[in-house]
KEDRENZA-285004 format. One record per residue: residue in one letter; x, y, z of N, C-alpha, C in turn. Coordinates in pm, 1 decimal, padded with zeros to 6 digits. Atoms other than C-alpha are relative to their C-alpha. Layout:
# residues N
- A:X:Y:Z:X:Y:Z:X:Y:Z
...
END
This chain:
# residues 268
- M:00083.3:-00136.4:00006.9:00024.1:00013.1:00005.2:00069.5:00103.0:-00013.8
- N:-00159.1:-00090.9:-00023.4:00356.8:00215.5:-00024.5:-00046.6:00093.5:00137.6
- G:-00009.7:-00055.4:-00166.0:00258.6:00309.2:00373.5:-00091.0:00050.9:-00034.5
- I:00123.9:-00076.0:-00080.0:-00022.3:00485.5:00549.1:00045.4:00079.0:00096.4
- A:-00050.9:-00097.9:-00109.4:00005.9:00808.0:00728.0:-00124.3:00036.8:00050.1
- L:00144.4:-00019.3:-00117.3:-00277.8:00847.4:01007.7:00025.4:00151.7:00054.6
- I:00021.8:-00105.9:-00074.1:-00357.1:01186.5:01121.6:-00112.6:00000.9:00080.5
- G:00103.9:00022.3:-00062.0:-00547.8:01207.5:01431.5:-00016.9:-00096.7:00134.2
- R:-00049.0:00092.5:-00118.7:-00476.3:01026.5:01795.6:-00100.5:-00014.0:00093.0
- G:00150.1:00074.1:-00040.7:-00859.8:00968.4:01877.0:-00011.5:-00129.7:00035.4
- R:00021.2:00130.0:-00017.5:-01008.0:00653.4:01965.5:-00002.2:-00095.2:-00138.1
- L:-00023.6:00023.6:00136.2:-01045.6:00576.0:01601.8:00151.5:-00029.1:-00059.7
- G:-00167.6:00012.0:00078.3:-00700.2:00648.2:01461.1:00088.6:-00076.4:00090.7
- T:-00100.3:00103.7:-00030.4:-00520.3:00469.3:01721.0:-00060.5:-00102.6:00001.0
- S:00049.7:00130.0:00001.4:-00727.1:00170.7:01734.7:00021.7:-00028.9:-00149.3
- L:-00032.6:00043.4:00136.5:-00639.2:00170.6:01319.0:00129.1:-00006.1:00027.7
- D:-00122.8:00023.3:00008.8:-00300.6:00214.1:01401.5:00050.3:-00091.6:00065.9
- R:-00022.9:00139.9:-00056.0:-00275.3:-00082.2:01636.6:-00024.9:-00081.4:-00103.0
- A:00070.9:00132.3:00079.9:-00514.5:-00303.6:01394.7:00096.5:00009.8:-00121.0
- L:-00095.4:00017.6:00102.6:-00267.0:-00216.8:01093.4:00136.9:-00045.1:00026.4
- A:-00163.6:00074.4:-00062.4:00055.0:-00275.4:01301.1:00023.3:-00139.2:00002.0
- E:-00007.8:00132.1:-00034.0:-00061.9:-00582.4:01408.5:-00066.4:-00105.7:-00144.7
- K:00040.4:00062.0:00143.1:-00168.6:-00696.0:01053.7:00120.8:00014.6:-00117.4
- G:-00100.1:-00008.5:00086.9:00163.3:-00603.9:00912.1:-00012.5:00088.6:-00133.4
- V:00030.1:-00078.7:00116.8:00034.5:-00316.7:00725.5:00119.8:00130.0:00058.5
- D:-00136.8:-00111.5:-00048.2:00328.2:-00014.3:00726.4:-00099.3:00133.1:00006.3
- A:00093.2:-00105.9:-00041.7:00115.3:00266.7:00940.0:00113.4:00100.5:00070.6
- H:-00093.7:-00063.1:-00093.8:00259.1:00547.3:01108.4:-00083.9:00145.5:00021.5
- F:00044.9:-00122.4:-00005.1:00121.8:00857.9:01261.2:00083.1:00135.2:-00063.9
- T:-00087.6:-00112.6:00044.2:00248.7:01199.9:01132.4:-00017.1:00130.3:00116.9
- R:-00035.6:-00117.7:-00084.8:00393.8:01479.6:01380.9:-00033.8:00134.9:-00066.1
- G:00080.9:-00104.4:00076.8:00165.5:01758.7:01259.3:-00018.8:-00018.3:-00165.1
- T:00038.2:00001.3:00135.9:00056.9:01813.3:00895.6:00074.3:00002.0:-00139.3
- A:-00091.0:-00001.2:00129.3:00379.2:01830.1:00698.5:00111.6:-00111.5:00067.9
- G:-00068.9:00110.5:-00043.6:00536.9:01549.8:00885.4:00058.8:-00097.7:-00102.6
- P:-00109.4:00111.7:00156.3:00784.6:01278.1:00651.0:-00068.7:-00081.4:00003.4
- A:00098.8:00103.7:00013.5:00513.3:01033.3:00725.1:-00101.1:00036.6:-00125.7
- I:00124.2:-00074.0:00099.3:00273.6:01244.4:00505.0:00111.6:-00053.9:-00175.1
- R:-00078.8:-00030.6:00130.8:00555.0:01298.7:00238.3:00035.5:-00184.1:-00049.7
- R:00003.0:00137.9:00057.9:00627.1:00897.5:00208.1:-00108.6:-00079.5:-00024.6
- A:00091.3:00066.0:-00005.1:00303.3:00787.9:00252.2:-00080.0:-00032.7:-00168.7
- G:00057.1:-00006.1:00108.7:00102.5:00684.0:-00042.1:-00137.6:00022.3:00030.5
- I:00104.7:-00036.1:-00058.3:-00215.8:00676.6:00159.3:00009.6:00080.4:00138.3
- V:-00030.3:-00073.1:-00094.7:-00295.6:00954.7:00406.3:-00197.9:-00036.3:00048.6
- M:00108.1:00034.5:-00098.0:-00574.7:00854.1:00676.2:-00053.1:00120.1:00095.5
- I:00018.1:-00094.9:-00077.3:-00762.1:01159.2:00825.2:-00087.3:-00031.0:00101.1
- C:00105.8:00058.1:-00147.4:-00926.5:01049.2:01193.1:00004.7:00096.3:00089.0
- V:00060.2:-00102.6:-00111.6:-01028.5:01351.6:01338.0:-00142.1:00031.4:00001.9
- P:00145.8:-00047.8:00020.6:-01356.4:01491.4:01409.1:-00021.2:00063.1:-00103.2
- D:00081.5:-00057.9:00117.7:-01618.1:01585.3:01147.8:00057.7:00125.2:-00022.3
- G:-00032.9:-00156.9:00010.9:-01565.3:01965.7:01237.1:00112.4:00026.7:-00058.9
- A:-00155.3:-00026.4:-00004.7:-01203.9:01941.5:01192.6:00050.9:-00045.0:-00176.6
- I:-00044.4:00059.5:00135.1:-01190.9:01757.5:00830.5:00044.2:00099.9:-00103.2
- A:-00019.6:-00046.8:00099.0:-01214.6:02035.5:00608.5:00121.5:00084.9:00024.3
- S:-00147.6:-00078.6:-00056.8:-00965.9:02249.1:00811.8:00117.3:-00079.3:-00004.7
- V:-00114.4:00084.0:-00032.5:-00707.5:01970.0:00833.7:00053.6:-00026.5:-00185.0
- A:-00062.8:-00003.1:00123.2:-00732.2:01927.4:00446.9:00034.1:00147.9:-00071.0
- K:-00066.5:-00131.3:00049.0:-00681.7:02300.2:00361.8:00122.0:00004.4:00062.3
- T:-00126.7:-00016.7:-00070.6:-00386.6:02291.8:00620.5:00105.6:-00079.1:-00101.8
- L:-00116.7:00089.3:00100.9:-00237.4:02020.8:00405.2:00054.8:00008.0:-00147.1
- T:-00038.3:-00080.0:00114.0:-00284.0:02206.5:00104.6:00124.4:00107.4:-00003.1
- L:-00100.2:-00097.5:00002.1:-00043.2:02465.2:00219.9:00122.1:-00074.7:-00008.2
- E:-00139.0:00065.6:-00004.8:00241.9:02205.2:00267.6:00090.2:-00044.1:-00113.3
- K:-00083.3:00031.9:00146.1:00499.1:02168.7:-00007.4:-00005.8:-00172.0:00003.8
- I:00002.5:00124.7:00008.4:00378.8:01819.6:-00056.4:-00055.5:-00060.8:-00138.9
- E:00028.6:00041.9:00095.0:00326.9:01634.3:-00387.9:-00116.3:-00098.7:00007.4
- W:00137.7:00055.0:-00023.5:-00047.5:01551.4:-00380.6:-00026.6:-00148.2:-00140.8
- R:00030.1:00071.6:00099.8:-00055.8:01378.1:-00749.5:00015.0:-00133.8:00038.3
- G:-00037.9:00148.5:-00012.9:-00063.5:00978.3:-00702.6:-00059.4:-00021.7:00168.1
- K:00045.4:00060.8:-00171.5:-00167.5:00982.8:-00330.7:-00138.8:-00010.1:00018.8
- I:00175.8:00021.7:00000.6:-00515.9:00887.9:-00187.1:-00017.0:00035.3:00142.3
- V:00035.4:-00070.9:-00125.4:-00647.3:01080.6:00104.4:-00149.8:-00053.1:00029.6
- L:00124.7:00044.2:-00029.6:-00931.9:00913.6:00315.7:-00032.6:00081.9:00109.3
- H:00034.5:-00016.7:-00124.4:-01121.5:01048.4:00623.7:-00103.1:-00110.3:00034.7
- T:00045.1:00112.3:-00056.8:-01293.0:00821.3:00833.8:-00141.9:00043.7:00070.7
- S:00145.9:-00065.0:-00059.2:-01647.8:01042.4:00920.6:-00078.9:-00102.6:-00061.2
- G:00138.0:00123.0:00033.0:-01958.5:00818.5:00886.5:-00080.3:00098.6:-00064.3
- L:00074.2:-00086.0:00042.5:-02166.3:01141.3:00802.0:00034.4:00079.6:-00100.0
- L:-00055.2:-00065.4:00133.9:-01942.3:01330.3:00561.6:00040.6:-00064.4:-00141.0
- S:-00089.0:00053.5:00108.2:-01842.9:01271.8:00228.4:00103.9:00016.3:-00065.0
- S:-00133.8:-00018.8:00034.8:-01541.2:01287.2:00033.0:00041.9:00140.5:-00041.3
- G:00028.1:-00148.3:00049.6:-01649.6:01640.4:-00087.7:00085.1:00084.0:00126.0
- E:-00071.0:-00083.2:-00090.6:-01473.4:01755.8:00257.7:00143.6:00048.5:-00050.7
- L:-00142.6:00016.2:00057.8:-01153.0:01685.5:00075.3:00055.1:00077.5:-00122.4
- L:00031.9:-00078.1:00108.4:-01223.2:01905.7:-00199.7:00175.8:00074.5:-00033.4
- P:-00135.0:-00089.7:-00004.1:-00895.6:02120.4:-00144.0:00090.4:-00113.7:-00097.0
- L:-00131.1:00136.4:00040.8:-00659.4:01790.9:-00184.2:-00029.4:-00074.0:-00129.5
- R:00013.3:00070.0:00153.8:-00868.2:01661.7:-00495.7:00038.0:00092.1:-00079.1
- A:-00058.6:-00129.3:00136.3:-00786.8:02003.5:-00663.0:00143.8:-00006.9:-00030.2
- R:-00127.8:00052.1:00007.3:-00427.0:01901.2:-00602.9:00055.1:-00116.0:-00061.1
- G:-00020.3:00153.6:00077.1:-00459.0:01568.0:-00772.8:00002.1:-00101.7:00095.2
- A:00035.4:00111.7:-00079.9:-00517.1:01365.2:-00467.8:-00122.8:-00082.3:-00064.4
- A:00140.5:00085.7:00024.1:-00791.6:01078.4:-00514.8:-00053.7:-00000.2:00157.3
- C:00061.6:-00026.1:-00139.1:-01017.7:01141.7:-00219.0:-00148.9:-00086.2:00040.7
- G:00134.3:00078.2:-00052.9:-01271.3:00928.4:-00024.3:-00014.2:-00014.2:00152.4
- S:00032.7:00014.2:-00181.2:-01417.4:00841.3:00327.0:-00022.7:-00147.0:00018.3
- F:-00033.8:00159.5:-00057.7:-01349.2:00510.6:00519.4:-00098.0:-00010.5:00112.8
- H:00079.6:00010.6:-00145.4:-01622.2:00458.3:00781.9:-00027.0:-00135.6:00041.3
- P:-00002.9:00136.1:-00045.3:-01585.1:00149.2:01017.7:-00133.2:00002.4:00045.1
- M:00148.1:00031.9:-00059.1:-01968.4:00046.1:01107.9:00036.2:-00072.5:00149.5
- Q:-00047.4:00066.7:-00116.3:-01822.9:-00005.6:01472.5:00002.7:00126.8:00107.0
- A:-00061.4:-00093.5:-00116.5:-01809.0:00153.0:01810.1:00132.4:-00015.6:00066.4
- F:-00135.0:00012.0:-00048.3:-01448.1:00247.5:01948.0:-00054.3:00086.8:00142.9
- P:00015.3:-00046.5:-00119.2:-01528.9:00289.1:02342.0:00138.9:00088.7:00061.8
- R:-00132.7:-00064.4:-00027.6:-01167.9:00386.4:02385.1:00109.2:-00010.7:-00082.7
- R:-00094.1:-00012.1:00117.2:-00834.3:00433.2:02215.5:00068.9:-00155.3:00012.2
- N:-00137.3:00158.7:00050.4:-00584.6:00128.4:02087.1:-00077.4:-00092.2:00026.5
- M:00059.9:00139.8:00009.2:-00877.7:-00116.9:02042.2:00098.3:-00122.5:-00087.9
- P:-00080.1:00110.6:00078.4:-00730.3:-00468.9:01935.7:-00051.5:-00000.3:-00166.2
- A:00022.6:00001.7:00160.2:-00707.4:-00546.9:01559.3:-00114.7:-00108.2:-00013.4
- A:00123.2:00088.6:00012.7:-00998.3:-00804.3:01670.9:-00132.1:00058.6:-00050.0
- H:00104.7:-00076.6:-00015.7:-01222.2:-00538.5:01697.5:-00089.7:00045.6:-00149.9
- F:00035.8:-00037.9:00145.9:-01234.4:-00498.8:01305.2:-00064.4:-00111.7:-00041.1
- D:-00003.3:00129.6:00067.6:-01290.2:-00848.2:01242.6:-00180.6:-00023.8:-00042.5
- G:00190.8:00037.6:00094.7:-01613.4:-00910.8:00972.9:-00100.9:00158.1:00012.8
- I:00117.5:-00110.4:00000.9:-01755.2:-00525.6:01038.5:00011.3:00040.0:-00131.2
- P:00070.6:-00084.8:00093.6:-01910.7:-00320.9:00782.9:00093.3:00106.5:-00028.8
- I:-00049.2:-00155.3:-00019.4:-01693.4:-00042.8:00651.3:-00022.2:00060.4:-00137.0
- G:00085.3:-00080.8:00072.7:-01871.5:00213.6:00424.6:00112.3:00060.8:-00101.1
- I:-00152.2:-00023.6:00054.2:-01606.6:00286.4:00138.2:-00102.9:00125.5:-00107.4
- E:00091.0:-00080.7:00093.5:-01712.7:00622.6:-00074.9:00119.4:00121.5:-00057.1
- G:-00097.2:-00111.2:00055.7:-01518.3:00868.5:-00304.8:00061.2:-00031.9:-00134.0
- D:-00054.1:00043.9:00108.3:-01311.1:00844.6:-00611.1:00023.7:-00138.0:-00030.3
- A:-00041.9:00163.0:-00027.4:-01230.3:00504.2:-00791.2:00080.1:-00071.3:00055.0
- A:-00121.1:00023.7:-00071.5:-00896.5:00502.6:-00675.1:00006.4:-00031.0:00133.5
- A:00017.2:00002.3:-00122.2:-00972.9:00602.4:-00331.4:-00061.0:-00131.0:00041.4
- R:00086.1:00111.7:-00038.2:-01254.2:00332.3:-00316.0:00078.4:-00123.1:-00003.8
- Q:-00044.3:00136.9:-00011.7:-01028.7:00078.7:-00412.8:00109.1:-00037.0:00103.9
- A:-00110.7:-00054.6:-00111.7:-00754.0:00204.2:-00151.3:-00045.7:-00064.2:00112.3
- G:00087.3:00004.8:-00151.5:-01009.1:00197.8:00145.4:-00042.4:-00179.6:-00038.3
- A:00070.5:00139.3:00000.9:-01145.6:-00176.5:00036.1:00125.0:-00078.8:00015.9
- R:-00117.9:00083.3:00000.6:-00770.9:-00319.9:00021.1:00033.5:00043.0:00163.3
- I:-00030.9:-00020.4:-00149.4:-00711.3:-00138.7:00400.2:-00131.6:-00107.2:00071.8
- A:00114.0:00053.2:-00088.4:-01059.5:-00290.6:00500.7:00018.3:-00134.9:-00003.3
- R:-00035.6:00147.8:00013.1:-00989.5:-00660.7:00380.8:00103.6:-00036.1:00091.1
- A:-00132.1:00046.3:-00076.3:-00631.6:-00617.1:00538.4:-00027.6:00009.2:00150.6
- L:00022.7:00057.3:-00113.5:-00818.0:-00559.4:00861.6:-00111.1:-00101.9:00038.6
- G:00076.5:00125.2:-00046.0:-01020.9:-00832.0:00839.3:-00156.7:00032.8:00007.3
- A:00120.4:-00035.2:-00007.4:-01323.5:-00632.0:00784.9:-00083.1:-00004.0:-00157.1
- R:00056.1:-00000.7:00117.3:-01598.8:-00611.4:00501.4:-00031.3:00131.3:-00077.1
- P:00037.4:-00162.0:00050.4:-01594.4:-00301.9:00266.7:-00097.4:-00047.2:-00092.6
- F:00113.1:-00036.9:00092.3:-01899.1:-00192.0:00105.7:00001.0:00131.2:-00058.9
- T:00002.9:-00180.6:00102.3:-01952.8:00113.8:-00174.5:-00118.8:00053.5:00057.3
- V:00113.7:-00070.1:-00014.5:-02195.0:00415.6:-00038.6:00017.3:00092.3:-00086.5
- R:00029.4:-00169.7:00080.3:-02317.6:00681.4:-00239.5:00008.1:00106.2:00089.6
- A:-00059.3:-00107.8:-00046.1:-02209.5:01006.4:-00108.5:-00152.9:00055.1:00072.6
- A:00118.7:-00045.8:-00034.0:-02581.2:01110.8:-00060.9:-00089.8:-00073.3:00059.9
- D:00060.5:00076.6:-00086.5:-02672.8:00807.9:00126.8:00090.4:00032.5:00174.5
- K:-00123.3:00004.2:-00127.3:-02383.1:00867.1:00406.7:-00086.1:00047.8:00116.8
- P:00081.4:-00039.4:-00093.5:-02599.7:01067.7:00628.6:-00123.0:-00098.9:00042.6
- L:00089.1:00094.5:-00074.7:-02918.4:00826.9:00660.8:00094.4:-00143.7:00044.2
- I:-00078.7:00126.1:-00039.5:-02657.5:00505.4:00700.2:00061.7:00022.0:00134.5
- H:-00069.3:-00063.2:-00111.6:-02477.9:00735.0:00955.2:-00103.8:-00010.4:00130.1
- T:00114.6:-00015.0:-00110.3:-02811.9:00788.7:01162.5:-00041.4:-00154.1:00041.6
- A:00043.4:00105.5:-00042.1:-02907.6:00418.7:01136.2:00097.5:-00086.4:00103.3
- C:-00095.2:00008.4:-00088.1:-02590.1:00349.3:01304.9:00028.8:00043.5:00127.2
- S:-00017.6:-00078.3:-00102.8:-02631.1:00596.6:01567.5:-00147.9:-00058.0:00056.9
- L:00093.2:00053.7:-00075.9:-02978.2:00455.1:01646.6:00003.2:-00147.3:00063.4
- A:-00045.8:00109.8:-00069.3:-02860.8:00100.8:01668.2:00101.8:-00000.1:00105.2
- S:-00072.3:00024.5:-00073.2:-02602.5:00150.9:01856.8:00015.1:00108.1:00090.3
- N:00022.4:-00086.8:-00086.2:-02540.7:00494.7:02017.7:-00119.6:00048.6:00111.0
- L:00134.5:-00095.5:-00052.6:-02923.8:00584.7:02101.4:-00050.1:-00133.8:00103.7
- F:00030.8:00120.9:-00100.0:-02905.5:00200.4:02253.1:00021.5:00029.0:00130.5
- V:-00085.4:-00067.5:-00125.0:-02666.7:00327.2:02530.7:-00105.4:00093.0:00118.0
- P:00096.4:-00065.4:-00102.2:-02918.8:00568.3:02679.1:-00138.9:-00073.8:00061.4
- L:00098.4:00045.0:-00034.7:-03191.0:00359.0:02666.6:00019.8:-00128.3:00093.0
- F:-00068.9:00087.4:-00104.6:-02997.0:00076.8:02838.2:-00007.7:00075.2:00138.8
- D:-00005.7:-00084.1:-00158.8:-02934.2:00330.9:03125.3:-00115.7:00039.7:00033.4
- M:00115.9:-00014.3:-00055.3:-03283.4:00411.0:03156.5:-00055.1:-00097.1:00065.3
- A:00084.7:00145.9:-00065.3:-03394.6:00070.6:03204.9:00113.2:-00014.9:00143.5
- V:-00064.8:00065.5:-00109.1:-03109.6:00005.9:03459.0:-00039.2:00126.4:00113.9
- G:00059.5:-00099.5:-00086.3:-03221.9:00345.4:03627.2:-00130.6:-00043.6:00094.3
- L:00136.9:00066.3:-00018.0:-03591.5:00194.6:03645.8:00032.3:-00134.2:00106.5
- L:-00057.4:00095.6:-00093.8:-03402.0:-00116.4:03828.0:00038.9:00040.2:00109.4
- E:-00054.2:-00053.8:-00123.9:-03247.2:00102.1:04085.4:-00116.2:00090.6:00074.7
- A:00123.6:-00067.2:-00107.6:-03578.9:00287.7:04171.1:-00051.9:-00124.5:00077.5
- A:00083.7:00096.4:-00037.9:-03698.4:-00066.1:04223.0:00087.5:-00078.4:00098.1
- G:-00092.5:00059.9:-00111.9:-03406.8:-00128.6:04489.0:00124.8:-00058.3:-00017.6
- N:-00089.5:00039.3:00063.3:-03143.7:-00244.0:04280.5:00136.7:00077.1:00034.4
- S:-00136.5:-00068.7:00037.9:-02744.4:-00106.1:04275.7:-00026.0:00012.4:-00141.6
- R:00001.4:-00043.6:00082.1:-02694.5:00040.3:04012.1:00080.5:-00115.9:-00117.5
- R:-00102.1:00144.3:00085.3:-02412.4:-00258.9:03903.6:-00078.9:-00091.3:00000.6
- R:00110.8:00105.1:-00006.1:-02634.9:-00506.6:04017.4:-00127.2:-00012.7:-00109.9
- A:00108.2:-00023.2:00084.2:-02919.6:-00372.7:03782.4:00067.1:-00012.6:-00143.3
- A:-00047.8:00020.0:00145.6:-02721.1:-00377.8:03477.1:00047.0:-00129.7:-00005.0
- K:-00020.4:00170.3:-00015.9:-02581.6:-00741.2:03562.1:-00140.5:-00063.3:-00043.5
- M:00117.6:00069.4:00010.5:-02946.0:-00820.0:03570.8:-00054.3:00009.4:-00139.6
- L:00044.5:-00040.8:00117.7:-03019.7:-00660.1:03229.4:00076.8:-00089.6:-00124.6
- I:-00100.6:00049.0:00106.8:-02706.0:-00788.8:03025.7:-00042.0:-00093.6:-00065.5
- P:00020.2:00121.4:00072.4:-02814.1:-01146.4:02956.7:-00141.4:00007.7:-00063.1
- L:00136.9:-00013.4:00107.3:-03188.3:-01018.0:02839.2:00045.6:00080.5:-00113.5
- V:-00054.1:-00089.5:00090.6:-02981.2:-00781.8:02637.1:00018.1:-00089.2:-00112.1
- E:-00078.5:00105.9:00066.6:-02757.7:-01052.1:02505.3:-00095.6:-00088.1:-00069.2
- G:00122.6:00048.7:00064.2:-03071.9:-01276.8:02428.7:-00062.1:00029.7:-00106.5
- T:00055.2:-00055.4:00115.9:-03236.7:-01049.5:02221.2:00061.2:00025.6:-00076.0
- L:-00075.7:-00050.4:00129.5:-02952.8:-00959.4:02004.7:00028.4:-00148.5:-00054.6
- R:-00015.2:00118.5:00062.0:-02912.0:-01350.4:01950.5:-00137.6:-00030.5:-00099.3
- N:00094.4:00006.4:00053.3:-03270.5:-01359.2:01876.8:-00014.9:00113.3:-00158.8
- V:-00038.4:-00079.1:00111.4:-03194.7:-01052.7:01625.0:00070.5:-00073.6:-00132.4
- K:-00081.6:00023.0:00107.2:-02932.1:-01213.3:01434.3:-00043.8:-00141.6:-00038.4
- Q:00050.4:00138.2:00045.9:-03112.9:-01554.7:01413.8:-00109.5:00010.8:-00080.9
- L:00128.5:-00031.8:00075.2:-03451.0:-01413.8:01312.6:-00036.3:00167.7:-00075.7
- D:00025.1:-00135.6:00038.7:-03593.0:-01110.1:01123.8:-00071.0:00075.8:00121.0
- A:00040.4:-00098.0:-00143.2:-03743.4:-00830.2:01372.5:-00126.7:-00043.6:00013.8
- P:00158.6:00043.0:-00064.2:-04109.0:-00924.0:01358.5:00025.3:-00120.2:00105.9
- R:-00000.3:00151.4:-00083.1:-04009.8:-01309.4:01460.4:00101.8:00034.7:00140.9
- A:-00092.5:-00012.0:-00120.2:-03753.2:-01159.6:01728.6:-00066.2:00043.6:00094.0
- L:00065.6:-00111.2:-00091.3:-04009.1:-00908.5:01910.9:-00058.1:-00100.9:00073.0
- T:00054.0:00096.0:-00094.0:-04135.6:-01068.8:02216.8:-00064.5:00113.4:00097.9
- G:00027.5:-00148.5:-00079.5:-04313.8:-00892.1:02510.1:-00162.8:-00001.9:-00024.7
- P:00150.2:-00008.4:00024.5:-04659.0:-00777.3:02571.4:-00050.3:00058.7:-00116.7
- I:00022.8:-00019.9:00116.5:-04698.5:-00584.2:02308.2:-00017.3:-00071.4:-00130.1
- S:00005.9:00125.6:00104.3:-04600.3:-00848.7:02056.5:-00142.6:-00096.9:-00015.3
- R:00114.5:00076.8:-00008.9:-04918.6:-01048.7:02206.4:-00116.5:00079.7:00014.3
- G:00138.4:-00085.8:00017.6:-05153.5:-00779.5:02218.4:-00031.3:00012.0:00177.7
- D:00036.7:00010.1:-00121.0:-05157.6:-00790.0:02615.2:-00018.7:00162.5:00021.8
- L:00039.1:-00159.6:-00038.5:-05343.1:-00457.8:02693.3:00041.4:00017.3:00139.6
- A:-00016.4:00021.3:-00136.9:-05355.9:-00538.3:03073.8:00154.1:00011.3:00025.4
- T:-00125.4:00008.5:-00021.0:-04966.8:-00586.2:03091.2:00037.7:00153.7:-00014.5
- V:-00102.3:-00121.5:00050.8:-04869.4:-00250.8:02897.7:-00064.1:00124.1:00084.8
- R:00016.9:-00091.3:-00089.5:-05139.4:-00060.8:03104.3:00052.4:00009.8:00102.6
- A:-00059.9:-00001.4:-00165.7:-04964.6:-00158.6:03423.2:00147.9:00089.2:-00030.5
- Q:-00129.1:-00075.6:00016.4:-04625.5:-00071.6:03283.4:-00001.6:00122.0:-00031.7
- L:00022.2:-00118.5:-00002.2:-04763.0:00240.7:03185.2:-00021.7:00090.6:00114.6
- E:00033.3:-00054.8:-00132.4:-04893.0:00329.7:03510.4:00144.5:00003.6:00083.0
- A:-00140.5:00044.9:-00091.1:-04559.1:00197.1:03659.1:00083.6:00133.4:-00033.0
- L:-00071.2:-00158.2:00042.0:-04388.9:00504.0:03463.0:-00044.6:00093.8:00032.3
- R:00027.7:-00157.6:-00033.8:-04567.0:00794.6:03569.3:00096.0:00072.7:00062.0
- P:-00105.6:-00088.6:-00050.3:-04290.1:00907.5:03779.4:00132.4:00006.5:-00063.1
- F:-00149.5:-00015.3:00075.6:-04051.6:00866.7:03516.3:-00038.3:00022.3:-00157.9
- P:00062.5:-00078.7:00138.9:-04186.8:01100.7:03219.6:00063.2:-00062.2:-00128.7
- A:-00099.2:00058.2:00092.5:-03845.9:01031.8:03005.4:-00047.6:-00127.5:-00084.4
- A:00019.3:00139.2:00061.7:-03897.6:00679.8:03002.5:-00129.4:-00074.7:-00050.4
- A:00113.3:00002.4:00045.6:-04256.6:00676.3:02980.9:-00024.4:00049.7:-00163.0
- R:00013.2:-00061.7:00155.9:-04229.4:00881.7:02635.4:00090.3:-00136.9:-00087.9
- A:-00026.3:00092.6:00093.3:-03998.8:00655.4:02506.3:-00035.4:-00144.2:-00005.3
- Y:00077.1:00122.0:00003.9:-04184.3:00364.2:02595.1:-00115.2:-00016.0:-00111.8
- R:00120.5:-00027.5:00124.7:-04484.2:00502.3:02381.3:00051.9:00004.1:-00111.6
- V:-00049.6:00016.8:00134.7:-04281.4:00577.9:02101.4:00064.4:-00130.2:-00048.5
- L:-00038.3:00088.8:00019.3:-04080.4:00289.9:02085.0:-00104.9:-00118.2:-00011.8
- G:00132.6:00068.8:-00001.5:-04405.4:00085.4:02140.8:-00058.8:-00021.1:-00095.9
- R:00075.7:-00002.3:00128.6:-04573.1:00199.1:01863.8:00077.2:-00057.2:-00131.3
- E:-00077.0:00044.1:00090.1:-04293.7:00074.8:01670.3:-00001.6:-00149.9:00013.1
- A:00033.8:00128.1:-00036.9:-04326.3:-00252.3:01829.1:-00135.7:-00077.6:-00070.3
- L:00116.4:00040.3:00051.8:-04655.5:-00246.0:01751.1:-00024.8:-00028.2:-00165.0
- A:-00006.8:00005.5:00139.5:-04591.9:-00219.3:01381.1:00041.1:-00134.5:-00038.7
- L:-00083.4:00160.3:00025.8:-04371.2:-00538.5:01391.0:-00094.8:-00103.7:00039.6
- A:00103.1:00157.8:-00028.5:-04634.0:-00728.0:01572.5:-00119.1:-00019.0:-00115.4
- E:00063.6:00008.8:00098.0:-04861.2:-00640.4:01317.9:-00000.5:-00056.7:-00108.0
- K:-00056.7:00062.9:00100.1:-04661.9:-00750.3:01047.7:00001.5:-00170.6:00037.1
- S:00013.4:00141.2:-00056.7:-04638.0:-01086.7:01253.4:-00135.3:-00062.9:-00008.8
- G:00157.2:00075.9:00015.7:-05027.6:-01132.6:01210.3:-00049.1:00044.0:00135.6
- L:00054.2:-00037.3:-00101.5:-05137.5:-00953.2:01549.8:-00161.6:00047.8:-00053.5
- D:00081.2:-00032.6:00038.2:-05494.7:-00912.6:01525.4:-00035.6:00153.9:00016.2
- Q:00051.6:-00134.0:00025.0:-05662.3:-00595.2:01398.6:-00069.1:00066.8:00119.7
- K:00066.3:-00060.9:-00101.9:-05874.7:-00521.9:01682.5:00110.8:00037.9:00105.3
- E:-00073.3:-00000.2:-00102.7:-05566.2:-00558.6:01936.7:00078.9:00084.0:-00034.8
- V:-00058.2:-00118.4:00066.5:-05382.9:-00357.6:01696.6:-00025.3:00139.0:00016.9
- K:00070.0:-00141.9:00000.9:-05618.5:-00064.1:01704.6:00017.3:00025.7:00153.7
- A:00001.7:-00037.1:-00123.6:-05640.0:-00104.2:02076.8:00103.6:00052.1:00087.5
- M:-00150.7:-00033.4:-00064.9:-05297.0:-00114.8:02168.8:00035.9:00136.2:-00042.5
- G:-00043.1:-00103.8:00074.1:-05227.9:00173.3:01942.1:-00079.1:00108.9:00080.0
- R:00067.6:-00087.1:-00107.0:-05483.7:00374.3:02159.3:00041.6:00020.5:00101.2
- L:-00079.6:-00011.2:-00119.5:-05315.6:00308.4:02443.1:00121.2:00084.0:00026.5
- L:-00115.5:-00047.0:00030.2:-04969.4:00365.5:02319.8:-00020.2:00149.5:-00000.6
- G:00005.8:-00115.2:00076.8:-05092.8:00684.6:02186.6:-00032.7:00117.5:00086.8
- G:00050.7:-00073.3:-00110.2:-05242.0:00808.9:02510.0:-00133.7:00058.2:-00041.3
- Q:00138.8:-00045.0:00003.7:-05601.2:00831.1:02403.2:-00093.1:-00091.2:00082.4
END
């Protein structure tokens, strides 16, 4: 790959550096935007927060670096390769490289990339280089259209980032029932892991269980009553409950039960 220069020592940047090293890929962090690692590298990966990508790209164009023949990739899930337009104008092939994985800390091991999807977007040469890097990491590259990046990124946030406050909300309810926070989390984790296994093995409608899925109005009414002192959790329950009801309807829940449950969850 003619060497990779990494810019940005955050959670993803340091994890990429470690994983590439473990896979035998020549990758180095650069000291500043004019570091020798960039001059030598065939590929530059910009692993900085979204709001800094355009600024880094502009700064790089001010350095005495020959960009023709180089590949530049940024790692934003939201933004397209258009953020790198100044470098593209200097002759670099530009793209984006988005691992669909959460990086909760710096220096995650190479195994953290095993089998994960990595969205690749940009110029043809940049897409090819991004795909090679993804495969070297043991990941699964797929091509993304620039216009689709915000929707894909939002899907990742719903499935991953926003699950965390939902789980934390459930932990809080168990705390209110007299459990320590640590014990509450341990009580819920097997349930969450079991649900994930169901989702992996089945489609969403068949993986859905619980009172909404079976049209149990009495239980849902009792749960909503229990949530009266917890308005945020009650709002989340109603919103997600209506989505669960749509899945239950796909699985064949009787239309009378669907309508009655809808009225209950809608607060009517």
